N, C-alpha and C positions, 0 to 999 in steps of 0.2 A: 504494500500500500504506500501511498504518498507519505503518510505519517511515519511509517517504518523507515523509508528512505531518508527522511529528514533526521530522524533520531539517529540512524546509523552515521549520517554525515557529521553530526555534532559530537557524537560520543568521544572521539579522540581528543577533543579540546577539554573535556571535563577533567578537573583535577590539575590542569596545567597552571603554572604561575605566569601571570602577566605583570609587567612593570608599567604602571600608569605614570606618565612623565610630563604631561602638559594639560592645560585647560583649553577647551574650544567651545565654539558655539555656532549654531545655525540661527542667526538673529531672527527673532519672532517665532522660533520653533523650539529650540532646546539648548541647554548648557550640558557640557559633558567633559569627562576626563579622557585623554587620549593615551592609548598604550604605545610604548616604543614598538618598533617593528618586531613582529614575532612570527617566525616561519610557520608554526603549527596553526596560528590563528588565520594566516593567509591561506593555508591549505584547507582549513575547515571552511572558510568562506567559499573557495572554489567548489568544494564538494556540495555545499548547500545550494549554491547557484546552479550547478549541474543537475542536482536532484529536482529543483523547481522547474528548470527548463524541460527535463524529461517528462515531468508530470503535466506539462502544458500550462503551468501557472504564469500569469503575467508578471514580468519582472521589470521594474522601472530602471532606466539607464543609470540612475544614482547608485543602484545596488549591484552593478556588474563588476566583476573583478577588474581592478585598476581604477575604478571610479568610487567605489564604496569607501567611506571614511570610518574605520573601526573606532568605536567609542563606547564609553560607559555613561549612559544618560544619567544626569543628576536631576534635571527638572525640565518640564515642558513649558512652552510659551515664554521663552526667555527673551528679554530685551537686552540692549547693550549694557545697562546698569547691572543687571543680574549676572551677565557674563563677566563683567569686571569684578563684581563682588566675589564670585566663585574663584576667580584668578587670585584675588588678594588673600582669601581664606586658605587656598591650597598652596600658595607660593612657598611657604616654609615647610611643607609636608613632603615634597617630592624627593626622591621617587617613592611611590606607594606600590608595594607588591601585593597583588591580590591573587586568589585562586579561583578559577572558573568553576562555580558551583552549579550553575544552570544557564540555559540559553532559552530565550523567549522571543516569540514574534509579537510585536506590539503595534497597535494602531497609533501612528504618529500624530493623528488628529485628536484622539481622545485619551491616549495613554492606556487604553484597555489592553490587557494581555489576551492575545488571540489564541496563542498556543504555547504550551511548555514543550520544548523540543528535547527533553532528556528524561 
């Protein structure tokens, strides 16, 4: 099933350590923490993308390999002030090492979790 293919695609990322090293934002959309480049994360993204394409799911150009910005969302509907505030709060904390505990598909308009992929 499509669900099984997506679960199989993300499974290798679970338990991996990522190093969050910067603050970013999509103005008006979200603030986030950015991981340093991580080969396993890039490989996972390729597997998820391939599984979605094989399933016939529509995939926005923003999410294609080479275009997607890996990130850990901190808040939705961010403005420039919120992005600056997160940067100030996080500035003295970097790097932040985290372990990937779960992967979720989220509606970027509402923040609703659509699917747990693990």
